[in-house]
N, C-alpha and C positions, 0 to 999 in steps of 0.2 A: 454427420462427419464430413469434413471437406476432403478433397482428393488427396492432399499430402498425408494427413494422418491415416487415411485408409490404406495408402500404399505402404506406409511404415508398419501398420498393424498386420497387413497381409505378408509383408516381408519378414516380420518377426515370427509369424506362424510358420512360414516356409523354412526359416532358419532353425526354428525349434525342431521341425521334422528332420532337417539335415543333421542336426546335433544328435538326435535320438539314433539315427542310422549310423553316424560316424563313431559314436561313443557307446554302441550297444554292448560291447564287452565290459566296459566300466559299469554300465547300467546293470548288467547281469551280476557283477560283483556286488553291487549295492543290494540287489534283490536277495542274493544268497546271504549276505550279512543280516538283512532284515529277517529272513527265514530262521537263521541261527539264533537271533535274539528272541524271536517268538518261541522257538522250540526250547530255549533255555528257561523261559518263564513257565511253560506248560508241561515240561517233562523233567524227570530226575534221572534219566538213564544215560546222561552224558551226551554232549553235543560239541562238535568241532567244526569250525568253518575254515575252509581253505579258499579264500577269495581269489587267489592267483590261478586256481583251477576251476573257479566258479562252482565249487562243491560244498555241500554241507553233509556232515556225517552225524548220525544219531544212533541211539541204542548202544553206546560204547561200553556201558557197564554190564550189558546183557550178553547172552550167548550168541546173538546174531546181529552184530553191528551192521549198519547199512549206510551207504552214501548215495546222494543224489547230485548229479551234475546238471547245472542249468545250461542247456544248449540254446542257441538263438531262437529256435522255434518254440521253446518252452518259456521264453521270457515274455513279460508283458510289454516290452519295448515296442514291438511291432503292432500291438493292439492299440497303442496310442496314436499311430499314424492315421487311421480312419477318422478318429476324433478331430485331429488337426485339419484334415482335408475337409470334413463337413463344416468345421468352424470357418475355414477360409471361404467356402462357397456361400455359407449363410451370411458371413460378414460382407462379402462382395455385393450380394443382392440386398441386404438390409443393414447398411453401415450404422444406422441409428441405434441398432440393438447391440452395439459392440460390448458395452458393459455387461449386459446379460449373457452374451455369448461367451465372454471370457470367464465369467463366473461358472457357467454351465460346463465349460471345458475343464476348469479346475476340479469341480466336484466329480465329474465323470472320470477324469484321469486318476483321482484317488480311488474311485470304485474299481477301476481296472487293476491297479496295483494290489488292492486288498483282495480282489477275486483271485489273482494269481497266487497270493500267499495262502488263501483258502485251498487252492488246488494242491499246493505243496503239502499243506497240513492233512489234506485228504489222503494223499499218497502215504505220508508218514503213519497216519492212523491205521490205514489198511495193511501196511507192512507189519505194524505191531500186532494187529488183530489176526491176520491170515498168514503171516510169515513172509519172508522175503520174496519168494517166487510168485505165489498167488497174489499176495498183497500188492506187489509192484505192478503185476500184470493188470489187475482190476483197477488199481488206483491210477495208474498212468494211462492205460488204454481206454478204459470205459468211464469211470467216475470222474477222473481228472479232466478228461476231455469234455465231459458234460458240464462240469463246473466252469470251465473256460468258455465254452460256447454260450451257455446260459448267462454267465456273468458279463461277457462281452455284449450280448444282446441287451441285457438290463442296462449296461452303461450307455449304450447308444440311445435306447428309449428314454432313459433319464436325461441325457443330454438334450434331446429334441424337446422333451416335455419342459425342462427348465428354460430352454432357449426360446420357446414359442408361447408359453402360457401368458395369458393376459394379466397385467397387474391388477390387484384388488382395488376396487373403487373406494375412495376415502369418503366417508359420510360427513 
């Protein structure tokens, strides 16, 4: 990769990071909408999404309806930033791997988003199973955090593996 395309690619990655930071509220609204869509498919207890409050409510037809509000620290938006930074660093030192790096970034970003949805579903499942107080406590504090940490680590390892693996030799 020559100097100009490298500068453009690095600038695009930096701009993507800035966009994630500057539009994180809109991003959280999208995450809440996705969570609501998934919950509508897997549950029959009633789901309501309030994107302007970054909230999803579930269990509406039961005795204990519950709502989750997506705060900035619970969003996957900021989990994408390390992937962007690592991509920039690797691209700077190995610009010839640009295609592979962008592919790796795309796959890893999807994994981060799906892991955060799994975290939300874990909280919902535990609230249904253990009740609102205990279910939220265990789902948000312990298991939800474990899902996020483990999933974030998996996405970084996946990124590095995809970005650095050697292409198969063609016989």
